[in-house]
All heavy atoms as an XYZ file, in Angstrom:
904
protein
N      15.896    -16.134      5.676
C      15.233    -14.912      5.284
C      16.200    -13.947      4.736
O      17.351    -13.713      5.450
C      14.331    -14.324      6.353
C      13.641    -13.022      5.898
S      12.637    -12.346      7.235
C      11.070    -13.277      6.854
N      16.061    -13.275      3.538
C      16.927    -12.262      3.096
C      16.868    -10.999      3.990
O      15.924    -10.734      4.681
C      16.538    -11.879      1.651
N      18.021    -10.239      3.961
C      17.959     -9.035      4.721
C      18.254     -7.820      3.748
O      18.815     -7.946      2.759
C      19.068     -9.016      5.805
O      20.376     -9.250      5.191
C      18.846    -10.032      6.824
N      17.779     -6.723      4.191
C      17.925     -5.426      3.422
C      19.286     -5.006      3.468
O      19.875     -4.910      4.634
C      16.923     -4.453      4.011
C      17.020     -3.112      3.217
O      17.945     -2.316      3.609
O      16.292     -2.933      2.266
N      19.976     -4.655      2.407
C      21.370     -4.242      2.420
C      21.562     -2.926      3.088
O      22.629     -2.736      3.663
C      21.870     -4.128      1.036
N      20.544     -2.091      3.179
C      20.692     -0.764      3.752
C      20.564     -0.822      5.277
O      21.358     -0.361      6.028
C      19.725      0.221      3.220
C      19.771      0.434      1.822
N      21.003      1.096      1.223
C      19.056      0.129      0.679
C      20.849      1.138     -0.045
N      19.768      0.488     -0.399
N      19.555     -1.578      5.701
C      19.181     -1.451      7.158
C      19.565     -2.773      7.889
O      19.637     -2.772      9.123
C      17.712     -1.239      7.352
O      16.982     -2.389      6.821
N      19.839     -3.945      7.191
C      20.139     -5.137      7.845
C      18.849     -5.795      8.316
O      18.962     -6.883      8.959
N      17.713     -5.179      8.111
C      16.486     -5.799      8.612
C      16.011     -6.795      7.624
O      16.297     -6.738      6.441
C      15.419     -4.648      8.890
O      15.220     -3.978      7.692
N      15.055     -7.678      7.955
C      14.568     -8.743      7.056
C      13.743     -8.009      6.024
O      13.015     -7.066      6.184
C      13.624     -9.527      7.983
C      14.035     -9.241      9.320
C      14.538     -7.886      9.438
N      13.851     -8.523      4.784
C      13.099     -8.088      3.629
C      11.878     -8.863      3.432
O      11.950    -10.132      3.435
C      13.981     -8.181      2.355
C      13.133     -7.788      1.133
C      15.150     -7.308      2.411
N      10.760     -8.139      3.546
C       9.428     -8.926      3.350
C       9.196     -9.174      1.867
O       9.416     -8.277      1.048
C       8.343     -7.974      3.941
C       7.037     -8.778      4.133
C       6.183     -8.101      5.206
O       6.451     -7.090      5.667
N       5.053     -8.745      5.541
N       8.565    -10.241      1.686
C       8.239    -10.569      0.248
C       7.261     -9.507     -0.292
O       6.380     -9.062      0.492
C       7.534    -11.926      0.141
O       6.962    -12.209     -1.001
N       7.382     -9.131     -1.532
C       6.496     -8.108     -2.055
C       5.417     -8.693     -3.019
O       4.697     -8.050     -3.764
C       7.210     -6.972     -2.855
O       8.043     -7.611     -3.819
C       8.082     -6.230     -1.916
N       5.311    -10.048     -3.009
C       4.333    -10.644     -3.866
C       3.019    -10.938     -3.156
O       2.134    -11.608     -3.599
C       4.905    -12.006     -4.585
C       5.302    -13.028     -3.510
O       5.274    -12.700     -2.348
O       5.554    -14.124     -3.975
N       2.884    -10.350     -1.954
C       1.647    -10.320     -1.207
C       1.575     -8.960     -0.365
O       2.655     -8.364     -0.189
C       1.558    -11.513     -0.297
C       2.733    -11.614      0.715
C       2.622    -12.973      1.567
O       2.335    -13.968      0.898
O       2.903    -12.874      2.766
N       0.471     -8.586     -0.069
C       0.310     -7.374      0.752
C       1.247     -7.251      1.925
O       1.307     -8.344      2.645
C      -1.149     -7.177      1.062
C      -1.886     -7.970     -0.073
C      -0.879     -9.141     -0.331
N       1.739     -6.141      2.321
C       2.510     -5.925      3.492
C       1.618     -5.143      4.429
O       1.160     -4.068      4.232
C       3.772     -5.073      3.170
C       4.588     -4.690      4.386
C       4.609     -5.758      2.118
N       1.469     -5.720      5.680
C       0.670     -5.049      6.640
C       1.578     -4.146      7.497
O       2.620     -4.612      8.128
C      -0.060     -6.161      7.560
C      -1.269     -6.713      6.864
C      -1.020     -7.755      5.921
C      -2.473     -6.211      7.061
C      -2.102     -8.307      5.266
C      -3.640     -6.786      6.279
C      -3.387     -7.817      5.498
O      -4.399     -8.266      4.757
N       1.271     -2.879      7.467
C       2.029     -1.850      8.135
C       1.773     -1.798      9.642
O       0.596     -1.832     10.053
C       1.680     -0.483      7.508
C       2.029     -0.462      5.926
C       2.418      0.601      8.171
C       3.508     -0.863      5.628
N       2.787     -1.695     10.374
C       2.633     -1.742     11.877
C       2.916     -0.368     12.485
O       3.186     -0.212     13.667
C       3.429     -2.845     12.553
C       4.929     -2.722     12.284
O       5.462     -1.594     11.882
O       5.651     -3.614     12.555
N       3.028      0.737     11.721
C       3.195      2.144     12.191
C       3.910      3.010     11.234
O       4.247      2.559     10.065
N       4.012      4.193     11.599
C       4.532      5.240     10.678
C       5.942      5.007     10.195
O       6.217      5.197      9.047
N       6.809      4.547     11.106
C       8.153      4.232     10.682
C       8.259      3.096      9.707
O       8.979      3.153      8.687
C       8.979      3.959     11.905
N       7.398      2.104      9.913
C       7.360      0.890      8.955
C       6.931      1.351      7.620
O       7.429      0.999      6.596
C       6.501     -0.145      9.600
C       6.356     -1.364      8.750
N       5.328     -2.230      8.737
C       7.307     -1.995      7.945
C       5.523     -3.243      7.916
N       6.792     -3.148      7.405
N       5.887      2.214      7.623
C       5.362      2.708      6.324
C       6.501      3.527      5.619
O       6.680      3.379      4.407
C       4.033      3.619      6.516
C       3.581      4.112      5.201
C       3.188      3.094      4.155
C       2.372      5.029      5.510
N       7.133      4.292      6.320
C       8.221      5.154      5.736
C       9.255      4.283      5.148
O       9.808      4.554      4.061
C       8.773      6.139      6.727
C       9.730      7.090      6.161
C       9.241      7.941      5.024
O       8.147      8.501      5.150
N       9.979      8.022      3.962
N       9.629      3.192      5.914
C      10.640      2.252      5.439
C      10.207      1.530      4.133
O      11.098      1.475      3.208
C      10.930      1.218      6.466
C      11.806      1.777      7.660
O      12.429      2.805      7.499
O      11.799      0.923      8.654
N       9.005      1.085      4.008
C       8.422      0.431      2.870
C       8.483      1.440      1.751
O       8.842      1.091      0.606
C       6.991     -0.117      3.154
C       6.453     -0.531      1.814
C       7.093     -1.286      4.117
N       8.014      2.651      1.920
C       7.945      3.682      0.864
C       9.330      4.035      0.414
O       9.560      4.121     -0.872
C       7.145      4.938      1.327
C       7.333      6.077      0.412
C       5.650      4.605      1.525
N      10.247      4.180      1.188
C      11.580      4.530      0.848
C      12.380      3.370      0.145
O      13.363      3.544     -0.609
C      12.407      5.170      1.937
O      12.630      4.154      3.030
N      11.985      2.171      0.434
C      12.762      0.976     -0.068
C      12.200      0.470     -1.455
O      12.812     -0.431     -2.055
C      12.596     -0.200      1.005
C      13.508      0.048      2.167
O      14.373      0.998      2.236
O      13.410     -0.714      3.218
N      11.123      1.013     -1.925
C      10.499      0.514     -3.082
C      10.111      1.657     -4.039
O       9.739      2.674     -3.604
C       9.238     -0.400     -2.811
C       9.609     -1.515     -1.878
N      10.142     -2.728     -2.407
C       9.522     -1.717     -0.575
C      10.368     -3.474     -1.420
N       9.899     -2.943     -0.262
N      10.212      1.410     -5.340
C       9.927      2.403     -6.285
C       8.451      2.861     -6.260
O       8.102      4.028     -6.255
C      10.269      1.879     -7.727
C       9.991      2.906     -8.784
C      10.148      2.237    -10.219
O      10.441      1.072    -10.319
O      10.092      3.109    -11.183
N       7.565      1.920     -6.261
C       6.050      2.244     -6.310
C       5.478      1.422     -5.149
O       5.594      0.246     -5.039
C       5.451      1.870     -7.595
C       3.868      2.151     -7.638
C       6.048      2.604     -8.776
N       4.681      2.220     -4.296
C       3.957      1.529     -3.187
C       2.430      2.036     -3.325
O       2.229      3.265     -3.401
C       4.535      1.940     -1.854
C       3.772      1.269     -0.768
C       5.997      1.532     -1.763
N       1.469      1.077     -3.300
C       0.128      1.405     -3.236
C      -0.314      1.103     -1.773
O      -0.249     -0.023     -1.343
C      -0.755      0.648     -4.201
C      -2.142      0.771     -4.137
C      -2.617      2.163     -4.502
C      -2.903     -0.210     -5.082
N      -0.710      2.119     -1.085
C      -1.048      1.926      0.360
C      -2.668      1.868      0.446
O      -3.348      2.857      0.021
C      -0.586      2.997      1.250
C      -1.078      2.735      2.711
C       0.893      3.141      1.183
N      -3.060      0.821      0.968
C      -4.643      0.717      1.147
C      -4.980      0.962      2.662
O      -4.552      0.180      3.521
C      -5.011     -0.747      0.834
C      -6.472     -1.135      1.184
O      -7.303     -0.182      1.248
O      -6.699     -2.238      1.375
N      -5.549      2.123      2.906
C      -6.015      2.454      4.267
C      -7.458      1.753      4.337
O      -8.320      2.106      3.591
C      -6.162      3.909      4.465
C      -4.814      4.518      4.652
C      -4.134      5.030      3.595
C      -4.301      4.706      5.947
C      -2.823      5.618      3.709
C      -3.068      5.290      6.135
C      -2.364      5.764      4.993
N      -7.587      0.764      5.261
C      -8.739     -0.095      5.281
C      -9.204     -0.224      6.749
O      -8.509      0.137      7.656
C      -8.505     -1.467      4.633
C      -7.648     -2.357      5.679
C      -8.291     -3.328      6.420
C      -6.380     -2.223      5.742
C      -7.550     -4.095      7.187
C      -5.561     -3.003      6.584
C      -6.145     -3.996      7.305
N     -10.419     -0.891      6.882
C     -10.917     -1.173      8.236
C     -11.537     -2.666      8.076
O     -12.075     -2.983      7.035
C     -12.079     -0.378      8.702
N     -11.290     -3.480      9.107
C     -11.761     -4.821      9.061
C     -13.201     -4.910      9.006
O     -13.792     -6.016      8.468
C     -11.312     -5.643     10.347
O     -11.774     -4.928     11.491
C      -9.738     -5.706     10.415
N     -14.002     -4.049      9.395
C     -15.449     -4.021      9.428
C     -16.017     -3.447      8.000
O     -17.304     -3.489      7.875
C     -16.049     -3.140     10.499
C     -15.344     -1.848     10.682
C     -14.383     -1.564     11.609
C     -15.671     -0.642      9.943
N     -14.051     -0.255     11.412
C     -14.752      0.365     10.344
C     -16.544     -0.360      8.883
C     -14.706      1.603      9.901
C     -16.434      0.997      8.377
C     -15.738      1.969      8.911
N     -15.228     -3.047      7.107
C     -15.609     -2.379      5.905
C     -15.872     -3.345      4.726
O     -14.954     -4.051      4.326
C     -14.608     -1.377      5.503
S     -14.670     -0.719      3.875
N     -17.103     -3.491      4.367
C     -17.456     -4.464      3.262
C     -16.699     -4.163      1.943
O     -16.124     -5.087      1.520
N     -16.682     -2.984      1.484
C     -15.898     -2.635      0.233
C     -14.444     -3.027      0.450
O     -13.799     -3.429     -0.580
C     -16.113     -1.177      0.010
C     -17.447     -0.913      0.701
C     -17.509     -1.832      1.883
N     -13.902     -2.766      1.594
C     -12.515     -3.084      1.760
C     -12.217     -4.602      1.625
O     -11.251     -5.029      1.072
C     -12.047     -2.611      3.196
S     -12.196     -0.869      3.569
N     -13.185     -5.335      2.176
C     -13.060     -6.819      2.077
C     -13.214     -7.335      0.622
O     -12.455     -8.242      0.187
C     -14.173     -7.533      2.919
C     -13.877     -7.337      4.417
C     -15.073     -8.005      5.209
C     -14.893     -7.700      6.634
N     -16.018     -8.274      7.394
N     -14.076     -6.680     -0.146
C     -14.210     -6.996     -1.556
C     -12.878     -6.653     -2.366
O     -12.585     -7.335     -3.297
C     -15.410     -6.211     -2.252
C     -16.637     -6.603     -1.734
S     -18.138     -5.737     -2.419
C     -17.420     -4.531     -3.432
N     -12.180     -5.687     -1.848
C     -10.997     -5.237     -2.552
C      -9.715     -6.141     -2.258
O      -8.779     -6.192     -3.090
C     -10.589     -3.794     -2.111
C      -9.778     -2.915     -2.958
C     -10.207     -2.951     -4.434
C      -9.683     -1.610     -2.430
N      -9.829     -6.866     -1.060
C      -8.704     -7.746     -0.752
C      -8.061     -8.644     -1.804
O      -6.947     -8.640     -2.131
C      -9.033     -8.543      0.498
C      -8.799     -7.727      1.820
O      -8.139     -6.728      1.835
O      -9.242     -8.203      2.914
N      -9.031     -9.488     -2.439
C      -8.429    -10.340     -3.487
C      -7.789     -9.598     -4.695
O      -6.814    -10.089     -5.272
C      -9.507    -11.194     -3.943
C     -10.749    -10.670     -3.197
C     -10.471     -9.687     -2.248
N      -8.396     -8.515     -4.952
C      -7.796     -7.623     -6.106
C      -6.429     -7.256     -5.728
O      -5.428     -7.260     -6.562
C      -8.666     -6.429     -6.367
C      -8.116     -5.484     -7.380
C     -10.166     -6.886     -6.827
N      -6.252     -6.648     -4.526
C      -5.026     -6.234     -4.023
C      -3.975     -7.358     -3.970
O      -2.783     -7.135     -4.248
C      -5.133     -5.410     -2.699
C      -5.932     -4.085     -2.792
C      -6.124     -3.581     -1.408
C      -5.202     -3.181     -3.784
N      -4.419     -8.529     -3.505
C      -3.472     -9.660     -3.385
C      -3.029    -10.075     -4.822
O      -1.879    -10.383     -5.006
C      -4.199    -10.812     -2.804
C      -4.451    -10.634     -1.224
C      -5.288    -11.676     -0.651
O      -5.673    -12.640     -1.278
O      -5.653    -11.466      0.611
N      -3.902     -9.976     -5.805
C      -3.480    -10.308     -7.229
C      -2.527     -9.237     -7.720
O      -1.527     -9.612     -8.406
N      -2.788     -7.937     -7.422
C      -1.905     -6.962     -7.891
C      -0.509     -7.054     -7.310
O       0.504     -6.808     -7.921
C      -2.400     -5.571     -7.663
C      -3.689     -5.157     -8.549
C      -4.364     -3.905     -8.009
C      -3.271     -4.940    -10.027
N      -0.386     -7.379     -5.924
C       0.776     -7.629     -5.306
C       1.577     -8.724     -5.935
O       2.859     -8.555     -6.166
C       0.613     -7.980     -3.771
N       0.895     -9.768     -6.397
C       1.646    -10.901     -7.102
C       2.003    -10.613     -8.473
O       3.020    -11.104     -8.930
C       0.674    -12.115     -6.987
C       1.405    -13.375     -7.428
O       2.558    -13.553     -7.115
O       0.668    -14.110     -8.113
N       1.174     -9.718     -9.169
C       1.373     -9.560    -10.583
C       2.144     -8.335    -11.048
O       2.402     -8.123    -12.213
C       0.064     -9.627    -11.316
C      -0.771    -10.996    -11.072
C      -2.159    -10.788    -11.439
O      -2.666     -9.762    -12.035
O      -2.976    -11.764    -11.087
N       2.344     -7.421    -10.071
C       2.932     -6.148    -10.467
C       4.291     -5.933     -9.801
O       4.565     -6.693     -8.679
C       2.079     -4.873    -10.256
O       1.944     -4.751     -8.857
C       0.661     -5.098    -10.890
N       5.063     -4.921    -10.091
C       6.328     -4.673     -9.479
C       6.103     -3.790     -8.163
O       6.997     -3.555     -7.341
C       7.305     -3.979    -10.331
C       7.887     -4.889    -11.393
O       7.862     -6.093    -11.115
O       8.301     -4.449    -12.446
N       4.870     -3.253     -8.006
C       4.588     -2.390     -6.852
C       4.389     -3.194     -5.643
O       4.072     -4.389     -5.628
C       3.217     -1.656     -7.157
N       4.634     -2.525     -4.520
C       4.424     -3.112     -3.171
C       3.012     -2.626     -2.795
O       2.611     -1.491     -2.930
C       5.404     -2.717     -2.160
C       5.024     -3.054     -0.771
C       6.806     -3.235     -2.473
N       2.138     -3.539     -2.366
C       0.836     -3.246     -1.854
C       0.969     -3.252     -0.353
O       1.322     -4.336      0.300
C      -0.218     -4.206     -2.289
C      -0.264     -4.476     -3.796
C      -1.603     -3.799     -1.789
C      -0.574     -3.193     -4.700
N       0.752     -2.012      0.292
C       0.840     -1.951      1.691
C      -0.601     -1.790      2.266
O      -1.398     -1.042      1.653
C       1.739     -0.847      2.088
N      -0.892     -2.292      3.542
C      -2.172     -2.175      4.054
C      -2.056     -1.538      5.399
O      -1.239     -2.062      6.218
C      -2.853     -3.536      4.130
C      -3.122     -4.142      2.715
C      -3.905     -5.445      2.702
C      -5.330     -5.314      3.217
N      -6.295     -4.572      2.295
N      -2.886     -0.520      5.688
C      -2.932      0.116      6.907
C      -4.263      0.000      7.583
O      -5.275      0.520      6.987
C      -2.484      1.613      6.829
C      -2.625      2.299      8.200
C      -1.091      1.727      6.299
N      -4.439     -0.603      8.717
C      -5.720     -0.704      9.429
C      -5.918      0.580     10.108
O      -5.191      0.945     11.020
C      -5.624     -1.905     10.383
C      -6.958     -2.108     11.172
O      -7.731     -1.147     11.384
O      -7.247     -3.323     11.426
N      -6.962      1.355      9.715
C      -7.169      2.659     10.270
C      -7.634      2.558     11.700
O      -7.440      3.676     12.418
C      -8.270      3.427      9.400
C      -7.753      3.677      8.047
C      -9.578      2.726      9.371
N      -8.235      1.499     12.129
C      -8.672      1.456     13.581
C      -7.324      1.203     14.469
O      -7.290      1.759     15.626
C      -9.617      0.311     13.750
C     -10.910      0.593     13.076
O     -11.348      1.803     13.121
O     -11.628     -0.285     12.618
N      -6.409      0.501     13.961
C      -5.175      0.237     14.727
C      -4.251      1.344     14.603
O      -3.356      1.531     15.493
C      -4.545     -1.045     14.297
C      -5.292     -2.261     14.661
C      -4.489     -3.598     14.160
O      -3.409     -3.561     13.557
N      -5.075     -4.638     14.502
N      -4.277      2.118     13.610
C      -3.290      3.191     13.229
C      -4.013      4.504     12.961
O      -3.781      5.043     11.919
C      -2.384      2.724     12.147
C      -1.605      1.532     12.399
N      -0.623      1.351     13.368
C      -1.864      0.218     11.924
C      -0.231      0.106     13.394
N      -0.904     -0.601     12.503
N      -4.767      4.934     13.953
C      -5.567      6.213     13.673
C      -4.736      7.444     13.489
O      -5.017      8.235     12.515
C      -6.532      6.454     14.874
C      -7.696      5.392     14.904
C      -8.564      5.624     16.098
O      -8.377      6.504     16.981
N      -9.473      4.737     16.213
N      -3.636      7.648     14.105
C      -2.764      8.804     13.904
C      -2.164      8.789     12.517
O      -2.048      9.783     11.815
C      -1.656      8.710     14.965
C      -2.222      7.894     16.081
C      -3.176      6.903     15.403
N      -1.789      7.660     12.026
C      -1.240      7.450     10.654
C      -2.329      7.780      9.703
O      -2.068      8.478      8.612
C      -0.685      6.058     10.515
C       0.080      5.793      9.202
C       1.292      6.802      9.009
C       0.628      4.394      9.192
N      -3.551      7.261      9.813
C      -4.601      7.559      8.939
C      -4.864      9.070      8.954
O      -5.129      9.696      7.928
C      -5.846      6.747      9.295
N      -4.912      9.672     10.092
C      -5.170     11.136     10.149
C      -4.027     11.934      9.457
O      -4.300     12.873      8.851
C      -5.145     11.519     11.607
N      -2.875     11.475      9.570
C      -1.714     12.129      8.900
C      -1.864     12.324      7.372
O      -1.514     13.197      6.767
C      -0.358     11.363      9.225
C       0.849     11.990      8.550
C       2.081     11.083      9.005
O       2.193     10.513      9.995
O       3.015     11.101      8.144
N      -2.544     11.204      6.858
C      -2.820     11.244      5.401
C      -4.240     11.819      5.078
O      -4.677     11.601      3.963
C      -2.573      9.814      4.843
C      -1.141      9.370      4.739
C      -0.468      8.838      5.778
C      -0.409      9.816      3.631
C       0.836      8.492      5.700
C       0.916      9.453      3.579
C       1.582      8.896      4.549
N      -4.966     12.301      6.007
C      -6.237     12.915      5.827
C      -7.265     11.829      5.464
O      -8.234     12.180      4.651
N      -7.137     10.641      5.854
C      -8.093      9.553      5.528
C      -9.349      9.777      6.332
O      -9.407      9.924      7.531
C      -7.488      8.137      5.860
C      -8.552      7.083      5.712
C      -6.246      7.889      4.992
N     -10.461      9.945      5.576
C     -11.765     10.294      6.236
C     -12.745      9.196      5.818
O     -13.860      9.069      6.480
C     -12.299     11.588      5.741
C     -11.450     12.736      6.360
C     -11.914     13.985      5.736
N     -11.074     15.129      6.202
C     -11.533     16.191      6.792
N     -12.821     16.367      6.981
N     -10.699     17.132      7.149
N     -12.417      8.303      4.856
C     -13.313      7.258      4.559
C     -12.430      6.019      4.015
O     -11.215      6.192      3.575
N     -13.027      4.846      4.176
C     -12.236      3.670      3.699
C     -13.069      2.930      2.630
O     -14.254      2.987      2.733
C     -11.962      2.782      4.931
C     -10.814      3.236      5.706
C     -13.195      2.358      5.717
N     -12.363      2.254      1.671
C     -10.983      2.277      1.540
C     -10.408      3.714      0.895
O     -11.132      4.222      0.097
C     -10.666      1.100      0.603
C     -11.968      1.102     -0.253
C     -13.039      1.488      0.732
N      -9.170      4.000      1.321
C      -8.432      5.069      0.771
C      -7.193      4.551      0.201
O      -6.537      3.902      0.888
C      -8.230      6.182      1.722
O      -9.459      6.914      2.107
C      -7.334      7.319      1.123
N      -6.920      4.813     -1.080
C      -5.578      4.327     -1.720
C      -4.730      5.536     -1.829
O      -5.073      6.588     -2.461
C      -5.923      3.777     -3.051
C      -6.859      2.605     -3.170
S      -6.155      1.155     -2.389
C      -7.566      0.197     -2.163
N      -3.491      5.393     -1.329
C      -2.435      6.426     -1.606
C      -1.369      5.741     -2.403
O      -0.874      4.649     -1.982
C      -1.959      6.872     -0.170
C      -0.845      7.898     -0.336
C      -3.082      7.473      0.695
N      -0.947      6.455     -3.406
C       0.190      5.907     -4.197
C       1.452      6.749     -3.967
O       1.349      7.966     -3.972
C      -0.192      6.051     -5.734
C       0.908      5.453     -6.677
C      -1.570      5.373     -6.071
N       2.552      6.002     -3.762
C       3.849      6.577     -3.649
C       4.695      6.238     -4.764
O       4.665      4.965     -5.104
C       4.532      6.130     -2.359
C       3.913      6.784     -1.104
C       2.813      6.118     -0.523
C       4.384      7.882     -0.480
C       2.260      6.538      0.629
C       3.736      8.471      0.623
C       2.616      7.721      1.173
N       5.412      7.049     -5.386
C       6.391      6.812     -6.511
C       7.694      7.419     -6.075
O       7.756      8.674     -5.712
C       5.927      7.227     -7.805
N       8.756      6.703     -5.995
C      10.126      7.157     -5.688
C      10.078      7.940     -4.403
O      10.707      9.051     -4.200
C      10.734      7.971     -6.788
C      10.856      7.138     -8.092
O      11.305      6.039     -8.000
N      10.417      7.669     -9.161
N       9.317      7.426     -3.337
C       9.385      8.019     -1.970
C       8.402      9.165     -1.798
O       8.214      9.724     -0.701
N       7.731      9.580     -2.879
C       6.883     10.741     -2.782
C       5.389     10.270     -3.037
O       5.090      9.564     -3.925
C       7.181     11.830     -3.825
C       8.702     12.347     -3.611
C       8.798     13.143     -2.411
O       7.886     13.932     -1.986
O       9.908     13.037     -1.851
N       4.442     10.973     -2.138
C       3.005     10.648     -2.424
C       2.675     11.342     -3.774
O       2.910     12.568     -3.975
C       2.196     11.190     -1.325
C       0.720     10.972     -1.545
C      -0.149     11.444     -0.358
O       0.299     11.704      0.731
N      -1.473     11.503     -0.672
N       2.025     10.594     -4.610
C       1.660     11.098     -5.958
C       0.243     11.155     -6.214
O      -0.292     11.964     -7.086
C       2.427     10.462     -7.143
C       3.907     10.725     -7.089
C       2.187      8.977     -7.083
N      -0.564     10.294     -5.513
C      -2.004     10.252     -5.803
C      -2.669      9.734     -4.510
O      -2.050      8.984     -3.693
C      -2.404      9.289     -7.001
C      -1.894      9.824     -8.298
C      -2.593      9.215     -9.496
O      -3.775      8.951     -9.370
O      -1.935      8.904    -10.477
N      -3.993     10.088     -4.328
C      -4.815      9.623     -3.389
C      -6.269      9.508     -3.855
O      -6.757     10.372     -4.442
C      -4.799     10.431     -2.125
C      -5.514      9.961     -0.871
C      -5.059     10.631      0.437
O      -4.000     11.026      0.569
N      -6.017     10.811      1.306
N      -6.894      8.262     -3.635
C      -8.226      8.032     -4.080
C      -9.055      7.466     -2.990
O      -8.553      6.534     -2.286
C      -8.204      7.014     -5.329
C      -7.482      7.532     -6.480
N      -7.970      8.319     -7.433
C      -6.153      7.401     -6.814
C      -7.057      8.641     -8.381
N      -5.996      8.132     -7.999
N     -10.191      7.846     -2.807
C     -11.218      7.315     -1.866
C     -12.144      6.450     -2.586
O     -12.754      6.801     -3.545
C     -11.928      8.492     -1.078
C     -12.942      7.809     -0.042
C     -10.931      9.368     -0.335
N     -12.485      5.264     -1.983
C     -13.501      4.327     -2.472
C     -12.784      3.208     -3.229
O     -11.563      3.222     -3.497
N     -13.618      2.334     -3.645
C     -13.151      1.123     -4.468
C     -12.887      1.552     -5.846
O     -13.770      2.001     -6.440
C     -14.207     -0.028     -4.265
C     -13.755     -1.247     -5.206
C     -14.390     -0.474     -2.833
N     -11.731      1.217     -6.291
C     -11.391      1.382     -7.740
C     -11.351     -0.029     -8.394
O     -10.850     -0.939     -7.746
C     -10.033      2.004     -7.934
C      -9.885      3.464     -7.323
C      -8.448      3.952     -7.498
C     -10.830      4.409     -7.901
N     -11.904     -0.070     -9.604
C     -11.852     -1.383    -10.246
C     -10.405     -1.886    -10.557
O      -9.515     -1.029    -10.635
C     -12.689     -1.153    -11.465
C     -12.817      0.271    -11.687
C     -12.553      0.933    -10.312
N     -10.179     -3.122    -10.615
C      -8.852     -3.766    -10.805
C      -8.179     -3.130    -12.125
O      -6.998     -2.801    -11.888
C      -8.982     -5.254    -10.899
C      -7.624     -5.967    -10.933
C      -7.047     -6.092    -12.339
O      -7.817     -6.004    -13.317
O      -5.770     -6.323    -12.477
N      -8.771     -2.999    -13.166
C      -8.075     -2.345    -14.252
C      -7.587     -0.969    -13.985
O      -6.409     -0.617    -14.500
C      -9.055     -2.351    -15.398
C     -10.029     -3.416    -15.072
C     -10.111     -3.456    -13.535
N      -8.346     -0.256    -13.271
C      -8.000      1.164    -12.971
C      -6.723      1.147    -11.974
O      -5.822      1.916    -12.024
C      -9.034      1.914    -12.427
C      -8.816      3.453    -12.238
C     -10.058      4.201    -11.866
O     -11.171      3.692    -11.774
N      -9.831      5.446    -11.469
N      -6.803      0.272    -11.005
C      -5.727      0.109    -10.060
C      -4.426     -0.278    -10.748
O      -3.343      0.217    -10.466
C      -6.026     -0.810     -8.982
C      -7.007     -0.307     -7.829
C      -7.524     -1.505     -6.971
C      -6.427      0.750     -7.056
N      -4.516     -1.241    -11.608
C      -3.320     -1.778    -12.433
C      -2.730     -0.596    -13.232
O      -1.559     -0.448    -13.282
C      -3.812     -2.912    -13.319
C      -2.611     -3.483    -14.090
C      -3.071     -4.741    -14.890
N      -3.692     -5.764    -14.095
C      -2.936     -6.696    -13.468
N      -1.618     -6.689    -13.542
N      -3.609     -7.619    -12.798
N      -3.633      0.168    -14.021
C      -3.206      1.282    -14.728
C      -2.601      2.293    -13.840
O      -1.464      2.901    -14.236
C      -4.325      1.864    -15.470
O      -4.856      0.938    -16.378
C      -3.860      3.041    -16.412
N      -3.100      2.547    -12.703
C      -2.481      3.544    -11.752
C      -1.064      3.168    -11.344
O      -0.074      3.929    -11.356
C      -3.400      3.560    -10.455
C      -3.158      4.598     -9.512
C      -3.366      6.052    -10.083
C      -4.115      4.377     -8.268
N      -0.886      1.850    -10.931
C       0.374      1.323    -10.603
C       1.403      1.460    -11.849
O       2.469      1.842    -11.668
C       0.279     -0.090    -10.062
C      -0.445     -0.141     -8.796
C       1.589     -0.775    -10.031
C      -0.861     -1.504     -8.252
N       0.846      0.969    -12.911
C       1.811      0.798    -14.071
C       2.346      2.178    -14.530
O       3.328      2.300    -15.252
C       1.215     -0.077    -15.126
C       1.087     -1.546    -14.793
C       0.371     -2.330    -15.738
O      -0.359     -1.780    -16.614
O       0.252     -3.560    -15.599
N       1.442      3.250    -14.297
C       1.805      4.545    -14.752
C       3.083      5.071    -13.997
O       3.678      5.996    -14.450
N       3.405      4.418    -12.867
C       4.575      4.919    -12.081
C       5.755      3.907    -11.999
O       6.809      4.215    -11.557
C       4.190      5.124    -10.632
C       3.182      6.406    -10.576
C       1.827      6.147    -10.386
C       3.726      7.707    -10.751
C       0.989      7.283    -10.412
C       2.894      8.752    -10.702
C       1.540      8.588    -10.550
O       0.674      9.627    -10.483
N       5.508      2.702    -12.577
C       6.617      1.731    -12.526
C       7.448      1.879    -13.841
O       6.948      2.090    -14.932
C       6.093      0.269    -12.466
O       5.186      0.060    -13.560
C       5.490      0.048    -11.125
N       8.758      1.805    -13.696
C       9.594      1.874    -14.880
C      10.035      0.423    -15.327
O      10.044     -0.472    -14.538
C      10.890      2.598    -14.481
O      11.539      1.930    -13.494
N      10.055      0.332    -16.629
C      10.409     -0.988    -17.188
C      11.915     -1.237    -17.100
O      12.750     -0.357    -17.259
C       9.925     -1.046    -18.568
C       8.438     -1.080    -18.675
C       7.769     -2.153    -17.985
O       8.206     -3.387    -18.077
O       6.775     -1.970    -17.289
């Protein structure tokens, strides 16, 4: 497995969603990548489940990292971002939060959102 040059920790593949295991992990992912789309979701949420294949495709097809935060497992982290409904999408570009959207967004809109922050 490859390691991150800065931290020496293993680098996770970014062609599939990254499941976040806490605030420090989210901060590491956000600081290590140019664009990160964070999906705050719940396992019991029907719309969240419908969004899964879309997010998996975007992770594979775009330069952005798709991160997933289970709001039931990480309630303080969800509260920190003001998540009141799922799914909630938070976009980070160059380490800064730039957008937040509640509800399911269609794939073309998500792709446009990501591509608006990725540099060629």
